[in-house]
C-alpha positions in Angstrom: -50.8 61.8 4.1 -47.3 59.5 3.9 -48.0 55.7 2.1 -47.0 53.4 4.4 -44.0 51.0 2.2 -44.4 47.7 2.0 -41.1 46.2 3.8 -39.6 42.9 2.6 -37.4 41.0 4.7 -35.3 38.0 3.5 -31.9 36.5 4.7 -29.9 36.6 1.3 -26.8 34.7 2.9 -24.7 33.2 0.1 -27.2 33.1 -2.4 -26.3 35.2 -5.5 -22.9 34.4 -5.1 -23.6 30.8 -5.8 -26.2 31.1 -8.4 -24.1 33.9 -10.1 -21.4 31.2 -10.1 -23.5 28.6 -11.6 -24.7 31.0 -14.6 -21.6 31.9 -15.4 -20.8 28.0 -15.9 -23.9 28.2 -18.1 -25.0 25.3 -15.8 -28.9 26.5 -16.6 -28.8 27.0 -20.1 -27.0 23.4 -20.3 -29.4 21.2 -18.6 -32.4 23.0 -20.4 -30.4 21.7 -23.6 -29.6 18.0 -22.2 -33.0 17.1 -20.6 -35.6 18.6 -22.5 -38.9 18.5 -20.6 -42.4 17.0 -21.6 -44.7 19.7 -23.4 -47.0 19.8 -20.3 -44.0 21.5 -18.2 -45.2 24.9 -17.2 -43.2 27.2 -14.8 -39.6 27.5 -14.4 -37.2 25.5 -16.7 -35.8 22.6 -15.1 -32.4 24.0 -15.6 -33.5 26.7 -13.9 -35.1 24.4 -10.9 -32.1 22.6 -10.5 -29.7 26.0 -10.5 -31.8 27.0 -7.7 -32.4 24.0 -6.0 -28.5 23.0 -6.0 -28.1 27.0 -4.5 -30.3 25.3 -1.7 -28.3 22.5 -0.9 -25.3 24.3 -1.2 -26.5 27.4 1.3 -28.0 25.0 3.8 -26.0 22.4 3.8 -28.8 19.7 3.4 -30.0 17.6 0.8 -33.2 16.8 1.9 -36.1 17.7 -0.7 -38.4 18.4 2.1 -36.8 21.8 3.1 -36.6 23.0 -0.5 -40.3 24.2 -1.3 -40.2 26.3 2.7 -36.8 27.6 1.9 -37.9 28.8 -1.7 -41.1 30.9 -0.3 -38.9 32.8 2.4 -36.4 33.7 -0.5 -39.1 34.5 -3.5 -37.9 38.1 -4.1 -34.3 37.4 -3.7 -34.5 34.3 -6.2 -36.5 36.2 -8.6 -34.0 39.3 -8.6 -30.9 37.2 -8.6 -32.2 34.8 -11.4 -34.3 37.2 -13.4 -36.9 34.5 -13.5 -40.6 34.7 -11.8 -40.0 31.9 -9.2 -42.8 30.5 -7.4 -43.2 27.9 -4.3 -45.3 25.8 -6.7 -42.0 25.0 -8.6 -40.5 23.6 -5.7 -43.0 20.9 -4.5 -41.8 17.3 -3.6 -43.3 15.9 -7.0 -41.6 18.7 -8.9 -38.1 17.7 -7.5 -39.0 14.3 -8.1 -39.7 14.9 -11.5 -36.3 16.4 -12.4 -34.0 13.8 -10.1 -35.8 11.3 -12.7 -35.1 13.1 -15.7 -31.2 13.8 -14.5 -31.0 10.2 -13.8 -30.7 9.3 -17.4 -27.3 7.9 -18.1 -27.3 9.0 -22.0 -28.3 12.1 -21.6 -26.0 12.8 -18.3 -22.8 11.6 -20.2 -23.4 14.3 -23.0 -24.2 17.1 -20.7 -21.1 16.5 -18.0 -19.1 16.4 -21.6 -20.3 19.6 -22.7 -19.6 21.0 -19.4 -16.8 20.0 -18.8 -15.8 21.8 -21.8 -17.6 24.7 -21.3 -16.0 25.0 -17.6 -12.3 24.3 -18.9 -12.4 27.0 -22.0 -14.4 29.5 -20.2 -12.1 29.4 -16.6 -9.0 28.5 -19.0 -8.0 25.5 -16.4 -5.3 23.3 -16.4 -6.3 20.0 -17.9 -2.7 18.3 -17.4 -3.5 15.7 -14.0 -6.6 14.6 -13.2 -7.2 12.2 -9.8 -9.5 9.4 -9.7 -10.9 7.7 -6.8 -13.6 5.9 -4.8 -15.8 5.9 -1.8 -18.3 5.1 0.1 -21.4 6.2 1.9 -22.9 4.0 4.9 -26.6 4.5 4.7 -30.0 3.6 6.4 -31.6 1.9 3.9 -33.7 -1.0 2.8 -31.6 -3.3 0.4 -33.4 -4.4 -2.6 -32.3 -7.0 -5.1 -31.3 -4.6 -7.7 -31.0 -1.2 -5.8 -28.7 1.0 -5.3 -27.9 0.4 -1.4 -26.2 -3.3 -1.1 -23.9 -4.7 1.5 -20.4 -4.8 0.3 -16.5 -3.5 1.9 -17.2 -0.7 4.2 -14.2 1.6 4.6 -16.8 3.4 7.5 -16.3 0.1 9.6 -19.5 -0.7 9.2 -20.6 -3.7 7.6 -23.7 -3.7 9.5 -25.5 -1.0 7.0 -25.9 -1.1 3.1 -23.5 1.8 1.3 -23.5 3.3 -1.8 -20.5 3.8 -3.9 -19.0 6.7 -5.7 -16.5 6.9 -8.4 -15.1 10.6 -9.4 -12.9 12.6 -11.7 -11.4 15.6 -11.0 -8.7 18.1 -11.9 -5.8 17.8 -9.9 -4.9 19.9 -7.7 -8.2 22.4 -8.2 -10.7 19.6 -7.3 -13.0 19.9 -9.7 -15.3 17.0 -11.0 -15.0 16.2 -14.5 -16.6 12.3 -14.4 -19.2 11.0 -11.7 -20.5 7.6 -11.2 -22.7 6.4 -8.5 -23.2 2.6 -8.4 -24.3 0.0 -6.1 -22.4 -0.6 -3.1 -21.2 -4.2 -3.1 -19.3 -3.3 -6.9 -15.6 -3.8 -6.8 -13.4 -0.8 -7.2 -11.2 -1.9 -9.9 -13.9 -2.1 -13.3 -15.2 1.3 -12.1 -11.8 3.2 -13.0 -11.9 3.0 -17.2 -15.2 4.3 -17.9 -15.0 7.2 -15.7 -11.5 7.6 -17.6 -13.0 7.1 -20.7 -16.1 9.7 -20.0 -13.4 12.3 -19.1 -11.0 11.3 -22.3 -14.4 12.2 -24.5 -15.6 15.7 -22.5 -11.7 17.3 -22.6 -11.1 16.4 -26.0 -7.1 16.2 -25.7 -4.7 13.3 -24.7 -1.6 13.4 -23.1 -3.1 13.5 -19.6 -1.6 12.1 -16.3 -4.3 10.7 -14.3 -3.5 9.9 -10.7 -5.2 7.3 -9.0 -4.6 4.3 -6.1 -3.5 1.1 -5.7 -7.0 -0.8 -7.6 -6.1 1.8 -10.5 -3.1 -0.5 -11.2 -4.8 -3.2 -13.1 -2.3 -4.5 -16.0 -5.8 -3.7 -18.3 -6.8 -0.6 -16.6 -2.9 0.6 -17.5 -2.8 -0.9 -21.1 -6.1 0.7 -21.7 -4.9 4.3 -20.9 -1.3 4.1 -22.3 -3.3 3.0 -25.9 -5.4 6.3 -25.6 -2.1 8.7 -25.7 -2.2 9.2 -21.7 -0.1 8.4 -19.0 -0.6 7.1 -15.2 0.7 7.8 -11.5 -0.4 5.3 -8.8 1.2 2.6 -6.3 2.0 -1.2 -8.0 1.1 -3.4 -5.6 3.3 -6.6 -5.4 1.0 -8.8 -7.4 1.5 -6.9 -10.2 5.2 -7.6 -10.3 6.9 -10.7 -11.6 8.2 -13.2 -8.5 11.2 -11.9 -7.6 11.4 -8.2 -8.5 10.6 -6.6 -5.7 13.4 -8.1 -3.8 15.6 -7.5 -6.9 14.9 -3.7 -7.1 15.5 -3.8 -2.9 18.6 -5.4 -3.4 20.1 -2.9 -6.4 20.0 -0.3 -3.6 21.9 -2.5 -1.1 24.7 -2.9 -3.7 24.5 0.9 -5.1 23.7 -0.4 -8.8 22.0 3.1 -9.0 22.5 6.5 -7.8 19.5 7.7 -5.7 17.4 11.0 -6.4 16.6 12.9 -3.3 13.0 14.8 -3.1 14.5 17.6 -1.2 11.3 20.3 0.0 12.1 23.4 2.5 12.0 22.6 6.1 10.4 24.2 9.0 13.1 26.5 10.0 13.5 27.2 6.3 16.4 24.6 5.7 16.8 22.1 3.0 14.9 18.8 4.1 15.4 15.0 2.2 11.7 13.9 2.5 12.4 11.0 -0.2 15.1 9.4 -2.1 14.6 6.4 -4.8 15.4 5.7 -8.0 13.7 4.6 -11.6 13.8 1.7 -14.2 12.0 0.9 -16.8 9.9 -2.1 -18.5 8.6 -3.0 -21.4 4.7 -4.0 -21.5 2.4 -5.7 -23.7 -1.0 -6.7 -23.0 -3.0 -8.9 -25.8 -6.6 -7.3 -26.4 -9.5 -8.2 -29.1 -7.4 -7.7 -32.6 -4.0 -6.8 -31.6 -1.5 -6.7 -28.5 -0.8 -3.0 -27.0 2.6 -2.7 -25.8 4.2 0.7 -24.5 7.4 1.4 -21.8 6.2 1.8 -18.1 8.6 4.0 -15.8 8.6 2.3 -12.3 9.3 4.4 -9.2 11.4 3.0 -6.0 10.9 5.5 -3.7 11.6 5.5 0.1 9.7 8.2 2.0 11.3 8.8 5.2 8.9 9.5 7.4 7.1 6.3 6.7 10.0 4.5 7.2 10.7 5.9 10.5 6.9 5.6 11.5 6.9 1.8 10.1 10.3 1.3 12.5 8.7 2.7 15.4 5.6 0.8 15.2 8.0 -2.4 14.8 9.5 -1.6 17.4 6.7 -1.4 19.6 4.7 -4.7 18.5 7.9 -6.7 19.2 8.4 -4.8 22.5 4.5 -5.9 23.3 4.7 -9.0 22.3 8.1 -9.7 24.4 6.1 -8.1 27.5 3.0 -10.3 27.0 5.2 -13.8 26.5 7.1 -13.0 29.4 4.3 -11.9 31.4 2.6 -15.4 31.3 5.3 -16.4 33.8 3.7 -14.7 36.6 2.2 -16.7 39.1 -0.8 -15.2 41.5 -4.4 -15.0 42.2 -6.1 -14.5 39.0 -3.4 -15.9 36.8 -3.5 -18.8 34.2 -1.4 -21.3 34.8 0.4 -23.5 32.3 0.9 -27.2 33.5 2.3 -28.3 30.1 4.9 -27.5 27.6 2.4 -27.8 24.5 -0.4 -25.3 26.1 1.9 -22.7 27.0 3.7 -22.7 23.2 0.2 -22.1 22.1 -0.3 -19.0 24.5 2.4 -17.5 23.3 2.5 -18.4 19.3 -1.3 -16.3 19.2 0.9 -13.7 21.2 3.7 -13.1 18.4 1.0 -13.7 15.4 -1.4 -11.0 17.3 1.6 -8.7 16.5 3.3 -10.4 13.1 6.3 -10.7 14.6 7.1 -14.5 14.4 10.4 -14.2 12.6 11.4 -11.7 15.2 11.3 -13.0 18.5 12.6 -16.8 19.7 11.8 -18.0 22.6 12.3 -21.4 25.0 10.0 -23.0 26.9 11.1 -25.2 30.0 8.9 -27.9 31.9 9.3 -27.9 35.5 8.2 -30.8 37.9 9.0 -29.8 41.8 8.4 -32.1 44.4 6.7 -30.1 47.4 6.8 -32.2 50.4 3.4 -31.6 52.6 3.4 -32.5 56.4 0.9 -34.9 57.9 -2.0 -32.7 59.6 -5.4 -33.4 61.0 -5.5 -37.3 60.2 -3.8 -37.1 56.8 -0.7 -38.7 56.2 2.7 -36.7 54.9 3.1 -36.8 51.3 4.6 -35.6 48.9 2.7 -33.2 45.8 4.2 -32.6 42.4 4.3 -28.9 41.2 4.2 -28.9 37.3 4.7 -25.7 35.3 5.8 -24.4 32.4 7.9 -20.8 31.7 9.0 -19.3 28.8 12.1 -17.1 28.0 11.8 -14.5 24.9 14.3 -12.4 23.1 14.8 -11.0 20.3 16.1 -11.7 17.5 18.3 -8.7 16.2 19.7 -9.6 13.3 16.4 -10.3 11.6 14.7 -7.2 13.2 17.8 -5.1 11.4 16.9 -7.0 8.2 13.6 -6.2 8.6 13.9 -2.6 9.1 16.7 -2.0 6.4 14.2 -3.7 4.1 
């Protein structure tokens, strides 16, 4: 008589790979070290609950808590063998996961854990920490707005000003993309003040200076640049014209027109293997200083004046298209017929034309001439009505492009 074997069938998917990677990062141990639990905590440790929960989110692509417990229940054998732990369904109830979230939300402990994880990961994987990319994003949510809540109305990058949002600031290793510091703040916060707290955490966790921090124009505030330079690090970001001295941008362009600088070309391999110039520019140096508490900071800033070939070509094409549309729509106002609006006075016609050129931002690139017409039209007598002369009053416009101004704008 043969004994019937007990066969367990479970979906393995990518769970062993995910858990093995997190074990290699020593994630369960670090979480247990920095987020100790109450003495009455039983079952799996907080570190292992978090690790398995993360594997669930990554494997399913779903962050909702309600699906975690049944997901674990269908993979008890796989999770137990992979982790070497006694995994039970009750370790992943909504109440238990809520306790984990509450513990992980302690900012001081999270900063210490983040620093320890970064140091361990960089050391174990021998990662290059020469460049760090810092940027923010926002996520719109369907949630109730509370006075001190995380979800608030703010400038929406998703073009959904009707929805509250949260804002996330993150610093990642460039080009690997591994997160080094993450801040989640309420959605009405401005981006500018969020850079330095994130950068300072990276500086503390990496434990070395001389790094290059790359960001967008919102990282270019004078205070942020001064603090990065004072720490012995470097920064790379677009410099808004609001941060330039008056006339500095025009002077930089004039130096190109007058051949005061030798332009350096940025070349890469083209589609057919031939060298292709994608940009050209030059650099100059500016002595910077900022007075702070106690003493002022001084450093030298390299400013790069760069022309992107493709961006310039695209901007020229867009500008010419806007000019053409403005001219066509302005001339279309002269058309007469059913459904066409007639402008009897020059002033009314001028308002319509000005609205068109302002809509396409080409006020300085077009000139137009308005003409008032007053045509006498004789009307014969008809059915007892005496003959009369009607006055046909209407205005017309003649539109032309200012080629000199257009070429100057394109050159600029």
